[in-house]
N, CA, C and O of each residue as an XYZ file, in Angstrom:
800
protein
N     197.598    -44.761     12.381
C     197.913    -43.355     12.692
C     198.152    -43.206     14.193
O     197.430    -43.792     15.000
N     199.154    -42.432     14.563
C     199.440    -42.157     15.973
C     198.738    -40.856     16.350
O     199.175    -39.776     15.952
N     197.657    -40.956     17.114
C     196.848    -39.780     17.434
C     197.441    -38.889     18.506
O     197.284    -37.668     18.463
N     198.122    -39.493     19.468
C     198.795    -38.705     20.497
C     199.892    -39.546     21.125
O     199.899    -40.772     21.019
N     200.815    -38.863     21.779
C     201.897    -39.520     22.508
C     201.915    -38.953     23.920
O     201.979    -37.739     24.114
N     201.855    -39.850     24.908
C     201.930    -39.427     26.300
C     203.166    -40.068     26.932
O     203.343    -41.284     26.854
N     204.004    -39.271     27.543
C     205.199    -39.813     28.172
C     206.030    -38.718     28.807
O     205.610    -37.564     28.881
N     207.209    -39.091     29.262
C     208.098    -38.141     29.928
C     209.015    -37.488     28.903
O     209.592    -38.170     28.055
N     209.148    -36.173     28.981
C     210.041    -35.445     28.076
C     211.486    -35.785     28.440
O     211.935    -35.517     29.554
N     212.206    -36.378     27.486
C     213.583    -36.803     27.747
C     214.599    -35.748     27.340
O     215.561    -35.495     28.065
N     214.387    -35.130     26.174
C     215.293    -34.097     25.670
C     214.498    -33.090     24.856
O     213.482    -33.435     24.252
N     214.960    -31.846     24.838
C     214.314    -30.795     24.052
C     215.374    -30.062     23.242
O     216.394    -29.632     23.780
N     215.123    -29.923     21.939
C     216.018    -29.195     21.047
C     215.242    -28.049     20.401
O     214.095    -27.797     20.769
N     215.854    -27.355     19.446
C     215.217    -26.172     18.868
C     213.862    -26.473     18.233
O     212.895    -25.748     18.465
N     213.786    -27.535     17.433
C     212.535    -27.794     16.721
C     212.000    -29.211     16.924
O     211.080    -29.630     16.222
N     212.556    -29.934     17.854
C     212.022    -31.262     18.156
C     212.376    -31.661     19.585
O     213.222    -31.049     20.237
N     211.704    -32.697     20.040
C     211.981    -33.225     21.375
C     211.916    -34.745     21.327
O     211.414    -35.325     20.364
N     212.427    -35.384     22.376
C     212.281    -36.821     22.539
C     211.356    -37.072     23.725
O     211.559    -36.532     24.812
N     210.339    -37.897     23.500
C     209.413    -38.266     24.567
C     209.579    -39.756     24.853
O     209.460    -40.591     23.956
N     209.851    -40.071     26.104
C     210.069    -41.449     26.544
C     208.731    -42.083     26.926
O     208.105    -41.695     27.913
N     208.306    -43.061     26.130
C     207.064    -43.780     26.408
C     207.421    -45.217     26.786
O     207.613    -46.070     25.919
N     207.507    -45.468     28.077
C     207.844    -46.795     28.599
C     209.131    -47.339     27.974
O     209.199    -48.495     27.557
N     210.134    -46.485     27.921
C     211.440    -46.904     27.430
C     211.652    -46.751     25.939
O     212.756    -46.979     25.444
N     210.605    -46.365     25.212
C     210.718    -46.134     23.768
C     210.728    -44.634     23.511
O     209.798    -43.931     23.906
N     211.776    -44.136     22.850
C     211.897    -42.702     22.628
C     211.341    -42.268     21.284
O     211.797    -42.735     20.240
N     210.358    -41.376     21.301
C     209.775    -40.834     20.079
C     210.379    -39.460     19.801
O     210.377    -38.584     20.665
N     210.898    -39.281     18.576
C     211.341    -37.943     18.181
C     210.147    -37.229     17.564
O     209.556    -37.701     16.593
N     209.805    -36.093     18.139
C     208.607    -35.368     17.717
C     208.977    -33.923     17.406
O     209.529    -33.219     18.253
N     208.672    -33.486     16.190
C     208.926    -32.095     15.808
C     207.875    -31.197     16.462
O     206.687    -31.521     16.476
N     208.325    -30.078     16.999
C     207.433    -29.184     17.740
C     207.659    -27.735     17.313
O     208.733    -27.372     16.835
N     206.620    -26.913     17.497
C     206.728    -25.479     17.232
C     207.210    -24.765     18.496
O     207.232    -25.345     19.582
N     207.591    -23.515     18.338
C     208.165    -22.736     19.438
C     207.266    -22.650     20.678
O     207.772    -22.795     21.790
N     205.948    -22.419     20.531
C     205.109    -22.339     21.733
C     205.131    -23.623     22.562
O     205.117    -23.575     23.792
N     205.167    -24.763     21.886
C     205.236    -26.038     22.605
C     206.593    -26.211     23.270
O     206.680    -26.664     24.411
N     207.645    -25.850     22.556
C     208.999    -25.994     23.105
C     209.144    -25.216     24.409
O     209.807    -25.672     25.341
N     208.523    -24.041     24.471
C     208.638    -23.201     25.665
C     207.855    -23.750     26.859
O     208.139    -23.404     28.006
N     206.872    -24.602     26.585
C     205.984    -25.052     27.658
C     206.308    -26.443     28.195
O     205.836    -26.816     29.269
N     207.111    -27.215     27.457
C     207.442    -28.548     27.961
C     208.759    -28.501     28.726
O     209.616    -27.660     28.456
N     208.909    -29.405     29.674
C     210.085    -29.415     30.544
C     210.666    -30.818     30.614
O     209.939    -31.795     30.795
N     211.974    -30.906     30.469
C     212.655    -32.201     30.568
C     212.364    -32.826     31.931
O     212.472    -32.169     32.967
N     211.994    -34.101     31.910
C     211.702    -34.821     33.145
C     210.243    -34.835     33.538
O     209.842    -35.602     34.413
N     209.430    -33.980     32.892
C     208.008    -33.932     33.212
C     207.194    -34.653     32.143
O     207.606    -34.745     30.987
N     206.034    -35.163     32.548
C     205.168    -35.863     31.601
C     204.413    -34.863     30.741
O     204.045    -33.782     31.201
N     204.189    -35.235     29.491
C     203.432    -34.386     28.584
C     202.552    -35.255     27.706
O     202.773    -36.460     27.581
N     201.560    -34.635     27.103
C     200.736    -35.298     26.098
C     200.717    -34.414     24.863
O     200.310    -33.254     24.926
N     201.157    -34.963     23.747
C     201.195    -34.218     22.497
C     200.260    -34.861     21.482
O     200.352    -36.058     21.212
N     199.356    -34.056     20.921
C     198.549    -34.507     19.789
C     199.497    -34.594     18.593
O     200.268    -33.667     18.346
N     199.447    -35.687     17.859
C     200.474    -35.897     16.842
C     199.911    -36.133     15.444
O     198.798    -36.626     15.260
N     200.730    -35.758     14.479
C     200.454    -36.023     13.065
C     201.650    -36.779     12.504
O     202.790    -36.339     12.655
N     201.398    -37.914     11.857
C     202.462    -38.721     11.267
C     202.581    -38.389      9.790
O     201.663    -38.641      9.009
N     203.724    -37.819      9.411
C     203.981    -37.459      8.017
C     204.796    -38.575      7.370
O     205.884    -38.913      7.838
N     204.264    -39.137      6.298
C     204.891    -40.292      5.653
C     205.501    -39.887      4.315
O     204.822    -39.351      3.439
N     206.790    -40.153      4.180
C     207.483    -39.991      2.904
C     208.155    -41.315      2.556
O     208.217    -42.226      3.381
N     208.655    -41.410      1.327
C     209.314    -42.644      0.916
C     210.543    -42.940      1.764
O     210.852    -44.098      2.042
N     211.242    -41.883      2.173
C     212.510    -42.079      2.877
C     212.446    -41.782      4.375
O     213.458    -41.892      5.067
N     211.269    -41.406      4.884
C     211.214    -41.047      6.308
C     209.785    -41.025      6.839
O     208.831    -40.771      6.104
N     209.668    -41.297      8.133
C     208.426    -41.105      8.876
C     208.699    -40.037      9.928
O     209.634    -40.172     10.718
N     207.894    -38.979      9.949
C     208.132    -37.875     10.884
C     206.876    -37.603     11.704
O     205.769    -37.537     11.170
N     207.071    -37.447     13.012
C     205.970    -37.109     13.912
C     206.017    -35.622     14.250
O     207.075    -35.088     14.582
N     204.877    -34.964     14.165
C     204.755    -33.561     14.550
C     203.779    -33.493     15.724
O     202.696    -34.075     15.674
N     204.172    -32.776     16.779
C     203.372    -32.776     17.991
C     202.893    -31.401     18.423
O     203.543    -30.389     18.161
N     201.730    -31.381     19.098
C     201.092    -30.122     19.484
C     200.458    -30.272     20.865
O     199.812    -31.279     21.155
N     200.647    -29.275     21.700
C     200.068    -29.319     23.041
C     198.561    -29.108     23.024
O     197.852    -29.635     23.881
N     198.062    -28.336     22.049
C     196.633    -28.027     22.015
C     195.992    -28.505     20.718
O     196.645    -28.602     19.679
N     194.701    -28.799     20.805
C     193.941    -29.172     19.614
C     193.846    -28.004     18.643
O     193.771    -28.202     17.431
N     193.850    -26.787     19.177
C     193.773    -25.598     18.333
C     194.958    -25.546     17.369
O     194.781    -25.331     16.170
N     196.164    -25.744     17.899
C     197.359    -25.756     17.055
C     197.330    -26.931     16.079
O     197.696    -26.796     14.912
N     196.891    -28.073     16.574
C     196.829    -29.277     15.737
C     195.879    -29.081     14.555
O     196.221    -29.415     13.420
N     194.696    -28.545     14.818
C     193.717    -28.342     13.750
C     194.197    -27.308     12.735
O     193.976    -27.463     11.534
N     194.856    -26.249     13.221
C     195.389    -25.258     12.293
C     196.491    -25.869     11.437
O     196.565    -25.601     10.238
N     197.342    -26.684     12.038
C     198.391    -27.378     11.289
C     197.784    -28.204     10.157
O     198.272    -28.152      9.027
N     196.728    -28.963     10.445
C     196.081    -29.773      9.413
C     195.517    -28.903      8.296
O     195.604    -29.260      7.121
N     194.942    -27.766      8.659
C     194.413    -26.846      7.642
C     195.532    -26.295      6.770
O     195.381    -26.176      5.554
N     196.650    -25.962      7.394
C     197.774    -25.387      6.652
C     198.364    -26.367      5.651
O     198.619    -26.001      4.504
N     198.583    -27.607      6.069
C     199.228    -28.559      5.155
C     198.282    -29.038      4.062
O     198.705    -29.734      3.138
N     197.003    -28.672      4.157
C     196.071    -28.997      3.076
C     196.210    -28.024      1.911
O     195.647    -28.243      0.838
N     196.966    -26.942      2.130
C     197.160    -25.923      1.102
C     198.372    -26.270      0.246
O     199.438    -26.588      0.774
N     198.212    -26.210     -1.058
C     199.321    -26.485     -1.974
C     200.478    -25.525     -1.711
O     200.282    -24.312     -1.646
N     201.679    -26.070     -1.561
C     202.856    -25.243     -1.316
C     203.201    -25.080      0.147
O     204.227    -24.489      0.483
N     202.346    -25.603      1.032
C     202.613    -25.522      2.471
C     202.814    -26.938      3.015
O     201.858    -27.700      3.159
N     204.060    -27.276      3.312
C     204.368    -28.572      3.894
C     204.433    -28.494      5.403
O     204.252    -27.420      5.976
N     204.688    -29.615      6.057
C     204.739    -29.629      7.525
C     205.755    -28.661      8.118
O     205.469    -28.007      9.121
N     206.941    -28.558      7.513
C     207.972    -27.671      8.072
C     207.545    -26.204      7.985
O     207.753    -25.438      8.926
N     206.950    -25.815      6.858
C     206.462    -24.438      6.719
C     205.327    -24.183      7.709
O     205.269    -23.124      8.334
N     204.431    -25.149      7.848
C     203.321    -25.006      8.796
C     203.833    -24.826     10.225
O     203.293    -24.025     10.987
N     204.876    -25.575     10.581
C     205.450    -25.432     11.922
C     206.109    -24.067     12.095
O     206.083    -23.494     13.184
N     206.700    -23.548     11.016
C     207.281    -22.208     11.065
C     206.227    -21.151     11.325
O     206.466    -20.191     12.058
N     205.058    -21.328     10.723
C     203.951    -20.400     10.950
C     203.498    -20.462     12.409
O     203.301    -19.431     13.052
N     203.336    -21.676     12.919
C     202.899    -21.839     14.308
C     203.926    -21.314     15.304
O     203.581    -20.969     16.434
N     205.189    -21.254     14.884
C     206.234    -20.696     15.751
C     206.236    -19.176     15.732
O     206.808    -18.539     16.617
N     205.588    -18.588     14.712
C     205.645    -17.138     14.519
C     204.414    -16.400     15.024
O     204.478    -15.205     15.313
N     203.294    -17.105     15.130
C     202.035    -16.419     15.397
C     201.075    -17.388     16.077
O     201.141    -18.595     15.845
N     200.192    -16.867     16.911
C     199.219    -17.737     17.570
C     198.122    -18.126     16.578
O     197.905    -17.412     15.598
N     197.428    -19.241     16.811
C     196.345    -19.633     15.912
C     195.283    -18.552     15.741
O     194.817    -18.319     14.625
N     194.893    -17.888     16.832
C     193.867    -16.844     16.735
C     194.341    -15.668     15.899
O     193.582    -15.131     15.092
N     195.591    -15.264     16.087
C     196.127    -14.145     15.313
C     196.282    -14.526     13.844
O     196.064    -13.696     12.961
N     196.654    -15.766     13.578
C     196.752    -16.214     12.187
C     195.381    -16.172     11.525
O     195.240    -15.674     10.408
N     194.377    -16.692     12.212
C     193.040    -16.703     11.625
C     192.535    -15.291     11.365
O     191.866    -15.037     10.364
N     192.860    -14.371     12.275
C     192.431    -12.991     12.053
C     193.161    -12.369     10.869
O     192.562    -11.618     10.099
N     194.450    -12.674     10.717
C     195.214    -12.158      9.577
C     194.617    -12.652      8.267
O     194.539    -11.898      7.297
N     194.196    -13.909      8.232
C     193.574    -14.462      7.027
C     192.204    -13.833      6.799
O     191.878    -13.427      5.683
N     191.405    -13.753      7.858
C     190.058    -13.197      7.734
C     190.080    -11.743      7.282
O     189.190    -11.301      6.555
N     191.108    -10.991      7.716
C     191.219     -9.576      7.340
C     192.065     -9.381      6.084
O     192.343     -8.252      5.680
N     192.476    -10.509      5.466
C     193.247    -10.492      4.209
C     194.518     -9.666      4.343
O     194.851     -8.872      3.463
N     195.217     -9.860      5.441
C     196.420     -9.072      5.717
C     197.650     -9.751      5.123
O     198.312    -10.556      5.779
N     197.940     -9.413      3.877
C     199.084     -9.988      3.161
C     200.395     -9.641      3.868
O     201.313    -10.461      3.912
N     200.485     -8.431      4.419
C     201.723     -7.980      5.069
C     202.137     -8.916      6.192
O     203.298     -9.320      6.271
N     201.203     -9.259      7.053
C     201.509    -10.149      8.176
C     201.877    -11.543      7.687
O     202.847    -12.135      8.158
N     201.110    -12.060      6.752
C     201.336    -13.431      6.284
C     202.680    -13.601      5.593
O     203.340    -14.624      5.774
N     203.094    -12.618      4.808
C     204.357    -12.755      4.075
C     205.580    -12.551      4.957
O     206.704    -12.774      4.506
N     205.388    -12.132      6.206
C     206.512    -12.023      7.139
C     206.827    -13.363      7.806
O     207.822    -13.489      8.519
N     205.985    -14.345      7.574
C     206.206    -15.660      8.168
C     207.175    -16.464      7.311
O     207.181    -16.315      6.089
N     207.992    -17.312      7.926
C     208.990    -18.073      7.175
C     208.354    -18.991      6.138
O     207.430    -19.748      6.438
N     208.870    -18.909      4.904
C     208.401    -19.791      3.843
C     207.141    -19.338      3.141
O     206.627    -20.055      2.282
N     206.625    -18.156      3.485
C     205.383    -17.670      2.890
C     205.657    -16.452      2.012
O     205.988    -15.377      2.510
N     205.514    -16.634      0.700
C     205.618    -15.525     -0.235
C     204.233    -14.978     -0.544
O     203.234    -15.441      0.007
N     204.183    -13.997     -1.423
C     202.906    -13.349     -1.713
C     201.893    -14.319     -2.307
O     200.726    -14.310     -1.916
N     202.330    -15.159     -3.254
C     201.397    -16.093     -3.894
C     200.836    -17.101     -2.893
O     199.646    -17.414     -2.913
N     201.711    -17.604     -2.017
C     201.240    -18.556     -1.007
C     200.301    -17.876     -0.021
O     199.305    -18.466      0.398
N     200.612    -16.632      0.353
C     199.739    -15.880      1.263
C     198.357    -15.690      0.643
O     197.340    -15.846      1.319
N     198.327    -15.355     -0.640
C     197.050    -15.183     -1.333
C     196.279    -16.497     -1.387
O     195.053    -16.512     -1.272
N     197.007    -17.599     -1.563
C     196.365    -18.913     -1.597
C     195.789    -19.271     -0.224
O     194.699    -19.834     -0.126
N     196.535    -18.937      0.834
C     196.039    -19.180      2.193
C     194.730    -18.433      2.434
O     193.773    -18.990      2.972
N     194.705    -17.177      2.032
C     193.505    -16.361      2.220
C     192.338    -16.933      1.424
O     191.228    -17.066      1.939
N     192.602    -17.270      0.160
C     191.549    -17.773     -0.723
C     190.943    -19.074     -0.205
O     189.725    -19.249     -0.218
N     191.802    -19.983      0.249
C     191.329    -21.320      0.610
C     190.897    -21.463      2.070
O     190.159    -22.388      2.409
N     191.353    -20.551      2.936
C     191.040    -20.702      4.360
C     190.041    -19.690      4.899
O     189.452    -19.916      5.956
N     189.837    -18.580      4.197
C     189.034    -17.498      4.782
C     187.605    -17.929      5.105
O     187.057    -17.524      6.130
N     186.997    -18.743      4.245
C     185.625    -19.172      4.517
C     185.564    -20.137      5.698
O     184.621    -20.106      6.489
N     186.578    -20.992      5.808
C     186.608    -21.955      6.917
C     186.769    -21.247      8.253
O     186.055    -21.542      9.212
N     187.712    -20.309      8.312
C     187.988    -19.676      9.601
C     186.992    -18.586      9.926
O     186.841    -18.211     11.089
N     186.301    -18.067      8.907
C     185.307    -17.036      9.164
C     184.211    -17.532     10.085
O     183.690    -16.783     10.913
N     183.862    -18.815      9.932
C     182.818    -19.382     10.779
C     183.363    -19.870     12.110
O     182.602    -20.132     13.041
N     184.697    -19.994     12.200
C     185.320    -20.502     13.422
C     185.564    -19.416     14.445
O     185.458    -19.662     15.646
N     185.896    -18.187     13.976
C     186.281    -17.130     14.912
C     185.588    -15.831     14.553
O     185.718    -15.343     13.430
N     184.860    -15.274     15.489
C     184.316    -13.928     15.349
C     185.146    -13.003     16.209
O     186.067    -13.450     16.892
N     184.836    -11.726     16.184
C     185.565    -10.795     17.034
C     185.453    -11.168     18.501
O     186.422    -11.045     19.249
N     184.253    -11.634     18.928
C     184.080    -12.023     20.320
C     184.954    -13.204     20.686
O     185.469    -13.277     21.802
N     185.126    -14.145     19.741
C     185.980    -15.300     20.004
C     187.403    -14.856     20.242
O     188.080    -15.365     21.134
N     187.858    -13.906     19.446
C     189.227    -13.429     19.596
C     189.410    -12.757     20.946
O     190.426    -12.964     21.609
N     188.441    -11.960     21.356
C     188.553    -11.286     22.638
C     188.509    -12.286     23.786
O     189.193    -12.106     24.793
N     187.705    -13.344     23.640
C     187.625    -14.333     24.707
C     188.922    -15.104     24.844
O     189.189    -15.683     25.898
N     189.733    -15.122     23.794
C     191.044    -15.755     23.860
C     192.112    -14.787     24.338
O     193.302    -15.099     24.293
N     191.691    -13.603     24.800
C     192.655    -12.634     25.303
C     193.283    -11.805     24.206
O     194.313    -11.166     24.422
N     192.675    -11.806     23.026
C     193.251    -11.057     21.912
C     192.266     -9.982     21.491
O     191.237    -10.280     20.885
N     192.569     -8.763     21.802
C     191.738     -7.638     21.394
C     192.069     -7.335     19.941
O     193.240     -7.253     19.571
N     191.058     -7.171     19.132
C     191.292     -7.015     17.696
C     192.044     -5.724     17.398
O     191.645     -4.643     17.831
N     193.128     -5.852     16.661
C     193.811     -4.697     16.094
C     193.194     -4.451     14.728
O     193.065     -5.386     13.938
N     192.822     -3.255     14.439
C     192.220     -2.968     13.152
C     193.303     -2.895     12.083
O     193.869     -1.835     11.818
N     193.577     -4.052     11.473
C     194.645     -4.119     10.479
C     194.324     -3.305      9.228
O     195.212     -2.985      8.437
N     193.045     -2.974      9.058
C     192.693     -2.156      7.910
C     193.209     -0.732      8.087
O     193.309      0.018      7.115
N     193.530     -0.362      9.300
C     194.085      0.960      9.566
C     195.496      1.024      8.995
O     196.355      0.227      9.373
N     195.737      1.950      8.103
C     197.022      2.037      7.403
C     198.189      2.228      8.362
O     199.264      1.668      8.148
N     197.991      3.004      9.404
C     199.072      3.257     10.367
C     199.499      1.964     11.049
O     200.692      1.685     11.165
N     198.531      1.178     11.498
C     198.848     -0.085     12.165
C     199.555     -1.029     11.202
O     200.534     -1.677     11.572
N     199.065     -1.109      9.975
C     199.702     -1.976      8.973
C     201.161     -1.596      8.770
O     202.044     -2.453      8.764
N     201.401     -0.295      8.603
C     202.759      0.173      8.329
C     203.667     -0.029      9.538
O     204.821     -0.430      9.390
N     203.150      0.248     10.728
C     203.950      0.073     11.944
C     204.280     -1.398     12.166
O     205.409     -1.744     12.515
N     203.296     -2.254     11.964
C     203.508     -3.690     12.135
C     204.556     -4.199     11.152
O     205.446     -4.965     11.524
N     204.447     -3.771      9.895
C     205.412     -4.196      8.881
C     206.821     -3.728      9.232
O     207.787     -4.474      9.076
N     206.932     -2.489      9.707
C     208.248     -1.946     10.065
C     208.870     -2.721     11.217
O     210.064     -3.020     11.193
N     208.078     -3.045     12.214
C     208.592     -3.757     13.384
C     208.944     -5.205     13.055
O     209.913     -5.745     13.589
N     208.167     -5.830     12.183
C     208.496     -7.191     11.746
C     209.802     -7.198     10.963
O     210.603     -8.126     11.078
N     210.008     -6.151     10.163
C     211.250     -6.031      9.392
C     212.456     -5.894     10.310
O     213.551     -6.340      9.968
N     212.263     -5.281     11.468
C     213.352     -5.112     12.437
C     213.680     -6.406     13.181
O     214.622     -6.454     13.972
N     212.895     -7.450     12.921
C     213.217     -8.746     13.512
C     212.319     -9.185     14.653
O     212.496    -10.273     15.200
N     211.347     -8.339     15.018
C     210.423     -8.733     16.079
C     209.382     -9.701     15.516
O     209.057     -9.646     14.330
N     208.868    -10.576     16.355
C     207.851    -11.524     15.912
C     206.463    -10.902     16.065
O     206.265     -9.961     16.833
N     205.518    -11.448     15.318
C     204.142    -10.970     15.416
C     203.613    -11.138     16.838
O     202.898    -10.276     17.349
N     203.972    -12.256     17.472
C     203.509    -12.510     18.840
C     204.060    -11.487     19.826
O     203.389    -11.144     20.799
N     205.284    -10.994     19.584
C     205.887     -9.975     20.453
C     205.214     -8.623     20.274
O     204.935     -7.919     21.245
N     204.957     -8.272     19.015
C     204.546     -6.911     18.682
C     203.053     -6.665     18.862
O     202.658     -5.569     19.261
N     202.213     -7.660     18.577
C     200.765     -7.446     18.650
C     200.299     -6.897     19.992
O     199.565     -5.908     20.011
N     200.696     -7.499     21.128
C     200.235     -6.940     22.409
C     200.766     -5.542     22.677
O     200.105     -4.739     23.334
N     201.962     -5.249     22.169
C     202.537     -3.912     22.349
C     201.723     -2.880     21.581
O     201.400     -1.819     22.115
N     201.391     -3.188     20.325
C     200.599     -2.253     19.520
C     199.217     -2.044     20.127
O     198.691     -0.931     20.118
N     198.636     -3.107     20.650
C     197.325     -2.957     21.298
C     197.404     -2.008     22.484
O     196.461     -1.269     22.771
N     198.544     -2.039     23.169
C     198.702     -1.231     24.381
C     198.949      0.241     24.067
O     198.399      1.120     24.731
N     199.779      0.513     23.054
C     200.245      1.893     22.861
C     199.503      2.669     21.772
O     199.576      3.897     21.728
N     198.788      1.957     20.891
C     198.187      2.669     19.761
C     196.971      3.483     20.184
O     196.118      3.020     20.940
N     196.918      4.709     19.673
C     195.760      5.570     19.862
C     195.387      6.169     18.518
O     196.252      6.480     17.699
N     194.094      6.325     18.304
C     193.620      6.900     17.048
C     194.266      8.258     16.804
O     194.315      9.106     17.694
N     194.759      8.450     15.583
C     195.381      9.718     15.228
C     196.893      9.695     15.257
O     197.536     10.617     14.756
N     197.478      8.643     15.844
C     198.937      8.545     15.870
C     199.492      8.339     14.469
O     198.874      7.682     13.632
N     200.664      8.909     14.228
C     201.349      8.658     12.964
C     202.065      7.316     13.041
O     202.246      6.750     14.119
N     202.469      6.820     11.876
C     203.230      5.565     11.840
C     204.520      5.702     12.631
O     204.891      4.807     13.390
N     205.208      6.836     12.449
C     206.486      7.059     13.133
C     206.307      7.049     14.654
O     207.096      6.441     15.377
N     205.261      7.729     15.127
C     205.000      7.759     16.569
C     204.676      6.364     17.101
O     205.114      5.980     18.186
N     203.907      5.620     16.322
C     203.520      4.273     16.746
C     204.734      3.364     16.851
O     204.871      2.617     17.820
N     205.616      3.424     15.859
C     206.837      2.606     15.878
C     207.726      3.015     17.046
O     208.257      2.162     17.758
N     207.888      4.325     17.241
C     208.750      4.829     18.316
C     208.235      4.384     19.687
O     209.011      3.926     20.526
N     206.935      4.519     19.908
C     206.354      4.125     21.191
C     206.427      2.612     21.401
O     206.638      2.139     22.517
N     206.251      1.866     20.317
C     206.334      0.405     20.418
C     207.740     -0.032     20.797
O     207.918     -0.905     21.646
N     208.743      0.578     20.164
C     210.135      0.244     20.484
C     210.465      0.606     21.928
O     211.183     -0.121     22.615
N     209.931      1.734     22.376
C     210.154      2.154     23.764
C     209.529      1.156     24.731
O     210.122      0.813     25.754
N     208.328      0.696     24.397
C     207.632     -0.266     25.258
C     208.357     -1.609     25.280
O     208.489     -2.227     26.336
N     208.825     -2.058     24.124
C     209.563     -3.328     24.055
C     210.834     -3.248     24.888
O     211.232     -4.224     25.524
N     211.475     -2.067     24.880
C     212.712     -1.887     25.629
C     212.528     -1.986     27.131
O     213.488     -2.239     27.859
N     211.300     -1.789     27.604
C     211.024     -1.868     29.044
C     210.854     -3.304     29.523
O     210.874     -3.567     30.725
N     210.687     -4.233     28.582
C     210.364     -5.614     28.969
C     211.616     -6.429     29.227
O     211.526     -7.610     29.562
């Protein structure tokens, strides 16, 4: 098993990169957060998972152990392969994903690529106990993520509407945390969120 790859980033594409390790180029599939943080010509270290099929060997790489561990948890679920898991990691941070599962937020989960209602329910069923002990509200706040009360119907509806418009969960969550006030209607929340996004 290849546990990690350390070398110079040679090329970066949409969902993979080439890392030069003493003249040997490794093609490594990466999620969006990793793609944004690595730079051609600079050295990097990626924690890796080797996916073995009859017709191919594929390396998946992660800058942090947090992303790597979540990836392993995701691919342990029936119906979630490496490509779907990488799509999830490209759409949402590990802490936000764990909170969505812990709060049983089907709306957020089904907005991720490759995740339908049945798969979302399976994720919640099989992962909620594992992540419940991993992250408390204090853990989320210490990671810079103030808890959004997804049980609040207004927040759920506003989040769903904004995701439908094409915004990512990572884009919208900090905006909703900033603009939401108790008593706001869904329409007001969406309008204020769009206004805030337009300023960025």
